C-alpha positions, 0 to 999 in steps of 0.5 A: 835485401838486409841491412846491417854492418859487416864484419872484418871477414865479410869486409876481407871477402869484399876487397878479395872479390874486388881484386879478383875483378880487377886482375880479371880486367887487367889480363884481358885488357887491351890498351892502357890498364884505368884501375884507379878509375875502377877503383873509385867506382868500386869504393862509390858502389861499396859505400852506397851498398853498405851494410845490405845483404842479399837474400842469402846473407852474403853483402850486396856489393859482392853482386856487382862485383861479380857482374863486372867481373863477369863484364871483364872476363868472359865478354872483353868488355872496357874499363867503361862498362866495368865501371858501370857494371860496379854502379849498375844498382846504386841509382835504383837502390840508394839515394844516389841520383844519376846526376850523381854519377854523371858529375863523379864518373861522366856523361858515358857511364852515367847514361849506361847506369841510367838505361840500367836502372830503366830495366831494373828488376827483369823485363816484366812489370806486373802490368801489361803495359808496364812490360811492354814498356820495359821491354821497350825501354832495353830495345832503346837503350841496345840500340843506343849503346849496346853495353846496357844489354851486356852488362844487364846479361851479366846482371843476369847471369850472375843471379842465374847462380844464385838463383838458389836462394830465392823461393820456387815460384820466383825460380819459375818466374826468373828462370823462365824469363831467363829462357825465353828472352835473355838466353836467346838474346846471348845467343843473338849476340854471340855470347855462345858460352853464356847463353848455354849457361843460361839455358842449363841453369834455367832448366835447372831450376824448372826441371830439378829432377830431370837435370839432377838425373842426366846429370848424373849420366853425363858424369857416369859416361865422362871418362869413356867419352875423354878416352875416345876423345885421345884416341880420335883426336891423336892423328889430327894432332899429328897431322896438324904438328906436321904442318907446322900450326900452333893449336888447340884440340878441344872436347866439348860436351853437350850440355845438361839442357842441350841432351835434354832438348835432344831426348824430348825433340826425338823422344829417345833416352839418354843412352841414344844421344849419340853426339855428346861429344864434338872436338874443336880446333882453334889454331893460329893461323900463318900470316902468309894465307888467308884464315880462310884458306887455312881452315879449307887445309886443315879440312882437307887434312882431317879428311884424309884420315878420316871420312866426312859426312857429305850432308854435314858440311856447315860453312860459317867462314865465307857467309859468317852468322848475323852475330858474327859467328865464324868457323868451319864445320864437318862430321867425320865417321870415326874408327869405331864407327860413331860421327863425330862433329869437328869445329875448325876455328882461328883464334880470333874466331874463337874470340869472337864465338866465345865473347861475341861481336858486340863486345869488340864493336866500335868500343874497342877497335873502333870500327863501325863496319859491323854491319850484319850487327847493325842491321840488327840494330836498325830492324829492332828500332824499326820494330820499335816504329809499332807503339800500340802492338800488344805487350805479350805479341810484342814480346813474342814476335820479338823473342821468336826472332832472336832464336832462330837458324838462318839462311842466305838468299841472294837478290838479282844482283847476287847481293847476300841477304841473311833472312830467318828459316820458315821466312817468306818471299814476303818477309823478303820484300819487306826486309828490302823496304817496307814500302816493296813489301806494301806493294809486292804481289809476287815473287821470282825465285830461281827463275820461277813465279812463286806466291808470297807465301813461299818458303825460302831455301838456302840458295835462293835467288829471289826477285820480288814483284811489285804493284802500285795497286796493291795493298796488304790484305789480313791473311798477309799475317800468316805468310810473314815470319820476320817482325819487321814484317809483322810489326809493318803490317800490323801498323798498316792495317790498324791505320785502314781501320782506324780510317774506315771507323771514322769513315763508318762512324762519320756515315752511322751519325749522319744516318741518325741526324737524317731519322731526326733521332739525335737524342736516341742514338745510343739506343740506335746503336744498340738495336744495329749492334743487335740486328747485325750480332756485332759486339763493339761499336768499332766493328760496326762502324768499320763494317759501315765504312767498309761497306759490308754494312748500308745504313738504307735500311736503318730505320726498319731495323730500329722501328722493328716491333719484336714478337714475344720470344725475341723480347723474352731473350734479348735485353733490347727493350725500352727499359734495359738496353744492357745486356744482362750481368752474367749469372753463371759463376766459377770457382775461383782461387784465392790464394792466403796472403802469406802463403807460399805460393804452391799449390797441390794438385789433386783428385778432389780439386782437379777440374774444380780449382784447378784447370788443365790448360789445353794448350799443352794437355799436362798429366799428372806426373809432368812438372807443372806449374799454376797460373792466376787468371785474372777470371779467378782460376788456376791453369795448370801448365807444364813447366817447359809449355810455350805459353807458360813461357810466356806467362812466367816472363809477362805475369811472375807474381801470378805463377805458383810452383805446383805438386801433383798428389792424385791416386790414380782415379781420373785417366787423361787421353795421350796420344803417341806415335809409334814407329817399326817394322811391319812384320806378322803378328807386331801389331798383336804384340803391340795391342797385348802390351797394351791391354794385357800387360799394363790394362790401357784402353783405347781411345782411337788407333790409326796406323798406315804401312809402306815398303815394311815400315808402319808408323801410326799414333795411338790415343791411349787412356793413361792414369799419370806420366810414369804410366805412360814411360813405363809403357815405352820402355815395355814396347821399345822391348818389342825387337820391330817397334823401332821409336815410340814417343809422345806426341806433345801439342804442336805450339809447345 
């Protein structure tokens, strides 16, 4: 940020922005309007930030005004939150303190501003310990006052809307952090429009070429989609009018990111994404009937007009999602053979879908009975009880539990419980109670005995079986997916390891004392480690404590004479009990200070200075970034690789933008999946395309045929992404080939 005075035109622009924000607040306000309090906060913030400019050159005060406007118009927060949004950077960026805020604006605003100050500058610091601490601060403030994280999401949304002024490596870091944490968090809080925009903007800055290409294609077909919408919705409008409803019928066009995600997951071109358009019905319900009954009445009316898909009805009214989302979804067949999803909502349901349950929780309605949200916040508090968890593991675990689909299962008494998709019987046991999870021996699902690792399905009735003699085992970690279960398991296993280590260390020290060689305890320890090929003392102590290593022969181990060949290759001699220093040197990258954080990957430095990561296996042409590892090597990842998402979020200052400058010197093994009609000669056509048209060498091939359909995988040597996708286009021209796609890494 830079500082200078403001021009008269800039002052007018600031005042107009503030008045626009105030008008948005007054338009959406429910109850008493507190404009004087908001003006006071604005004047204070304007004075505190006077003369300060953003990187783009605009007055800094425009940022908190924009954040406050998002809080008012897009989330629906009240005056306390708007004042806090206007003041959210004052303590961080100026000489004013939280006490100054408290004296002028009261305790509530001071607490929120203090919470926002604690998590300023992003969720993640440069050091792992800072990362964990900042992330825990976010979660703690969220459990104490949900408005803190809502304002933080608004802050991030405006930063993403203005990200263009940042350098490329900063764009990667901020966009990656946004996609990794903020978009899932907005989704979990029911802020669907904000979640969608955050995803789209993150994608735009991480994949600018793909974004521009899909955006152009989407714009080209938009008019045709809207014509189809008008034709498709006309009978629905007539039907709803005849039923006497006030309503809106809206077209919902898929976002660029959503289309790209479908293209990636299905490995299909833009032209084969068929569900770009959806229809949303929003109506005002009659007071004489329940909202649920009227939604089903409208469903019935629609299915008289269009045939429904029997497997694609989603009833989020009888059992709302955990973030409060309510709607009835049905997919129907149009008159010209296209499947169209229709979402049926009341005005109240639509408000919750757009602004989120959290925005209306306690602070606006006065209600405290939103058990789904309260239960989720309680689960966060439980996860925070495990303070020793590795930071990256902690962040990934929490994130993975934000953005999962949900399923509903039942207890033996018929109580409905919400679980993430992929949850197991063990997760269910820990969800009910930690003590029950620790003593769980199995479960009955629909009255049938199942193991702890059984993956639950929607509608399952689950009864947990337990025994006081049962205790958690290490392999249980692989049988659970929820944050609560994994946190509880890690905490229990750490306690057990600590107990075994202390017991083993005592046994070891007692044995050393009995040998009468206390002065040589370190040498004895080192020789024991060498003998059992263990690297860390605590691992030795733990195995002793568990009874896996007995100390009866410790005297023999310590006094054993080595042959000449062992002494030559061992560091354990009388003069040197330390392992030899590592002599092999790796080529390291030393970025020049002051240089832009962009690297160029060439044929000369690939494999020497820059190393392609095994987790996502990028090839020339893929959109990539560089990560400067602690050992000085530069790792190259695909931008959307799962590991890269974690690195962008955790170690932003080690992230470099990267470009390719290769000339088809090296080839790379890529695996493709192919599927089609098993017609005589089709394999010959595929091989001719590979070898004659593209001169591509095969590394391996595995194809199977079943009931007239063949499918399998081929490993090919290709030079770059363009060659691979040109090959795909050529293969798709073979009439019998129905699907061909690139196999991404399973962790991606």
